N, C-alpha and C positions, 0 to 999 in steps of 0.2 A: 395368382394375381395377374391381371391382364396389363398389357402395356399402357392402355388408355387410363386405367386406374392408377398405375404408377406415375404417369405424367401428371394426372390431376392432383395427386397428393404432393408430388414434388413441386408443382407450380404453386400450390397453396402455401407450402413451407417457404419457398423463395419469396413470396409476397408477404410473408409474416402473418399468415392466417393458420396457426396450428390447429385450431378447433375444426376448421374445414378439412384439414388433412386427416385428423383423427376420425372424422365422420366418414371420409372416403375409405379409410382403412379398417372400419369397424369389424368386418367379418373376415379379415385376412390374417393369416398367422404363419406365412412363409417367411424366410429369412429377410427378403427385401422389405416386406411389410413391417417386420420388427425394426429394421434399421430406420425406416422413415418414421415409424411411431416413436422411436427413441429420440429423433431430432425434434419432433413435435412436442414431446414431453419436456425436452431441454428448453425449448422456447417458452414453455409455460412455467419454467422454474422447478419442475419435478425432477431434480438431478439424480437422485438415487435410482429411481425407476428407469430413467433415461439411460444411465450408465450401464445398468444390467442388460437392457435390450441391445444397446450398441456394442457392448463387449461380446455378447453372444453372436450378434450378426457379423461382427468382424471375424470371428472364428469360423463361422459357417460359410461366409461368402468369400473369405480371403480378399476382401476389398479394402484398399488402404483408405478410402474415403470414410468407411465406417470406423476404422481404427483412429483416424484423425478426429472424427466427431466424438469418439469416446474420450480422446485426449482433451478436447475442449470442455467436455462435461466434467472431467476430473479436475480441471482448472477451476471451473465454476464451484465445485465442491471444496475448493482450497486444498486439494491433495496435489501439491505442486510437484513433488518428485515423480508421482505416477503420471501426471500430465506431461511432464517433460519426456519421460521414457516413451510414452505412446506417440507423442508428436514427433519425437526424434526418429522413431521407426517409420512413421507414416510419410514423412516428407520425401525421402529418396524414393520410396515406393510410388508415390504419386508422380514424381518426375519421370520415373521409368515408364509409367503408364501414359506419359504425354499429357497429364492433367496439370498444366501450368497454373491455372487459376486456383485450383484447390491446394496445390503445393504452396503457392504464395499465401493463401489464407491460413494454412497450417503454420507457416512461419510467423504470421501476424499473431496467431493464437499463442504460439510458443513465446514470442517476445512479450506479450501481455502477461502471461503466467510468470515469466522470469521477473518482470518489473514488479508485479504484485508480491512476489516472494522476496523482493529486495536484492535480486541478482542483476545489478545494473550492467555488468559486463556482458552477461549472456544476452540480455535484452538488446543491448547495442549491437552485438554480433548478428543476432537474428534480423534486426531491422536493416543492417547493412546488406545482408544477403537478399532481403526482400525489396531492395531499392529498385531493381529492374523488373518489378512485377508487371503483369499485363495491365493495360490501361482500362481497368474495370472500376466502376464507381464504388462498388462494395469493397473491393480490396483497398482502394485509395482511402476510403473512409476508415476502414479498420486500421490502416497504417497511421492515419492521423491520430486516432485514439491511442494506439500503442506507443506512438512517439511521445504523447503527453504523459502517459504513465511511466515510460522509461525516463523521461526528463525529470520527473518528480523523484524517481528511485535514486537517481545519481545526484540529486540536489541542484538541478538546473532549473532556472526560473522561466524557461520558455513556455508560452501558452498555446493551446489550440482552442480557439474560441467557437468555431463552427465547423460543421462537416462539409466536405467537398460537394460541389454541385452534383446532383444525381444520386447521392447516397440513399439507400433504402430508409424509409421513415423510422423504423425501429432503431437502426444504427445511428441515424442522425439524432434521435432523441437521447440515445445513450451518451453520445459525445456531449450534447448540451447538458445532460444531467451531471456528467463527470466534471465539466467546466464549472457548473454551478456549485458542486460540492467542494471543488478545490478552491473556489473563491470565498467559501465560508470562513469567517474569522476563526483562527485556531490559537492565536498567541497574541501577546501584548509586548510591544517594545516599551519597557517601563520608562526609560529615560527619554526616549523620543516621543512618548505619549501618543502612540498610534497602535491600532490593531493590525494584525497581519493575517493574510490567508496563507494557504500552503505554499504558494509560489513565493510570496513575500518572505515567509519564514526561511525557505531554502536560500534566498538571496541574503537575508540577514546573517545566516549561519556562515556564509562564505564571504562576508563583507571584508574588503581589504583595509588594512590599517585599523583594525578593531580587535579589542580584547572581548570576546563573546562569552558571556556567562549564560548558558542555556538551561533554563529551569525546566524545560520539557524533557530533555535527555540527561539532565544532571551532568553536564560537561562544561569545561572551562577552557577556552582556547584550544580545543581538540583533545584535552586530557579528561578522562572519565573520572567522575567523583560519585558515581552511582552507588558504590559500596561504602561511601563515607558521607552519610547524610548530614552529620553535624558539621563537618568541614564545608560541605557545599552550602549549608544554611548560613554559615559565617561569611563565606565568599559572596553569596547573594546579597547579604545585608550590607557588606562593604561596597558592593557594586551599586546598590540602590542609593547609597549616600554619596558616591563619587561625584566630584573630587574632594568632598569633605571627609573628615575622619569620623569614626564611630567610637564612642566611649564604651568602657567595659560594662558599665551598668546597662546600657542599651543592649549590648550583646547578651547579657545575662537575662534580661527581660524577654527579648525577641527570639533568641536562639535556645537558651537553656530553660526557658519557661520558669524563670525565677524572679518574681516581682520584687521580693525583698532581698536584693543582691547584697552579699557579704563578701568577706575577704576570700573565702574559698572559691567563689565565682570568679573573682579577679585572677587567681592563680590558674583556675581551669581555662579561662580565656587565653592566658599567656601560653599555656601548654598547647591548646588547640591551634592557636595562631602559628606557633613554631612548627607544628605538623603540616599545616596548610602551606607554609612557605616552602617546604621541601617538595611539594607537589606542583607548585606553579611552574609554567613553562619558562624557559630561559628568557631573561630580560624583564619579566614582571616581578614586582616586589610588593611587600606589605610593609609600610613605614610606620614606626611607632611614634606617637605624638602625645606626651603627657597622659598616660593611662588610656590612650585611645589609639586606634589604628586606621590607616588610610591605604586604600588600594592604589598602587602606582604602576600602570601598565608600561610597556616600552615607550620610549620617547616618540611622540607623534601619534600614538594609538589612542583611540577613543574607547570607552567602555560601553558595551551593549548588553543590556540585561533583558532576557526573554523569559516570559512567564506564560503559563496556560491562560487562555482568555476566560475559561469557565471556572466555576466553583464546585460543581458536583463531580464525584469520582468518575462517573461514566463519561462526562464531557471531557475531563482531563485525559482519560484513556483514548478517546477519539482523537484528541489533539496529538497524542503520541503516535497513534496508528496512522496519522495523516501522512507520514513520510513514506508509506507504501511498503515498509519492511515487515517481515514476520517476527513477532515478539513472543517470547515465553512469558508465563505468569511471573516468575521471579524477576525477570528483567523489567517488566512493567511495574512491579511492586517497588523495586529499587528506584526507578526513574520517577515514579509518582510520589514516593514517600509513604505509600499506604501499605497495609499488611497484605500478604498474599490472599488471605481469606476475603478481604474487602475487594481486592482486584477481581477475584474469581466471581464474586457476586455481581459486580458491575459488568463484567464481561458476559455473564449469563443474561443480564438485562439487555445488553447491546445485541447479543445474538438473537434473542426473542424479538427484538425490534427490527431485525434484519440489517443492522448496522455493522456487525462484526461476525467473523466466522473463524472456526478453528480447523486445523488439520493435524494429523499425527496423534499419538497417544503417549500417556505417561510423560517422561522427560522430554520426548521429542515433540510434544504438543506445542503448536505455534498459533498465534492469533494475528489476524489481519483485518483491516477495514474492508468491508464488502464494496465491490464496484456498484455504483448507483443502480444499474439496470441488470447486472449479472453478466459475466463474461460470455455466456452461451445464449444471450438473448437474441442474437441475430446470427445464426449459424449459416455460413455460406456453403457448407458441405452437404447440400441437399440434392446433388445431381446423381443420386444412387440409381435413378431410373434411366439415366441418359447413356447412350452409347457414344455420343459425340465427345471428342477430346478437344483440349485447348483451354 
């Protein structure tokens, strides 16, 4: 492969024209051509084939740029442990080679992978290390996107609305698509009568002086009730009526699915209420009032009840996945109140629609919402044909 062919292919990739790069590489099969072809396939979303080519090229060339590119593709495939391992090895090697721009971009990729895996601490650490990155528009745009995803992973409500000036078109489009996806309604503040996007949801979950009953994660004031669906249903019913009380017949109808309530339902309600009281955070109470019960949060606290905005199983799962964390099927089943089989079917539909992706196998299998344009849609690590450093 000649230098001019390498530069032509690398230039096409840098400009976001992967088909032109593949055309230039059509009859080439050396290690550098395989690396560049792997980047082109990654930009086209062919992640499995791209990873195989880049991993092979990294072994043959011993070039940290190919190793970092393979790490990006692993993140796009949602294999976050592998992505972190590859990027962690590539970053110091790029720095030793004097390639500061690609070292910074690899840090950005590692931060994004950590944020999408729900590891807010690692994402924050990578972003802090990338703070003094070279003044390159592509790196700045990648940092903007990574900061948005890291903010969501740690429950922060900061927004990134647009890409920095000079960002490559594909990366600018990815930032815009991410902002649009995060602005999509995912929850309802029942008592406040308003819909919430992902950032509003993060703010609502952290609201001061509030007793938050979270119907998306089946949590109440920070305490998980995901394994206690009946108790959570009772609490949600009390929260929906707050500050009024709920009678035992209403609980029997709405929670126990018993339209013809009898004395056994009354005693069951008393038993379940007693169990729920023991799980409430300190300061919150359930007060009995003439065969009815009323939720009483700490003095000065307001009750906030959050519910999924959608009615279909797949939409509710997307709302749960909107926090950026990686979920197991059992955890999603507990949080949504659906059976594991129903959740698996819905996840399969979301995966076929390109809205969710899985990594790992068996008990280690985890599901995440896919990035709107894919994490490897604008790879900066295309300088495999360059000898220039910096």
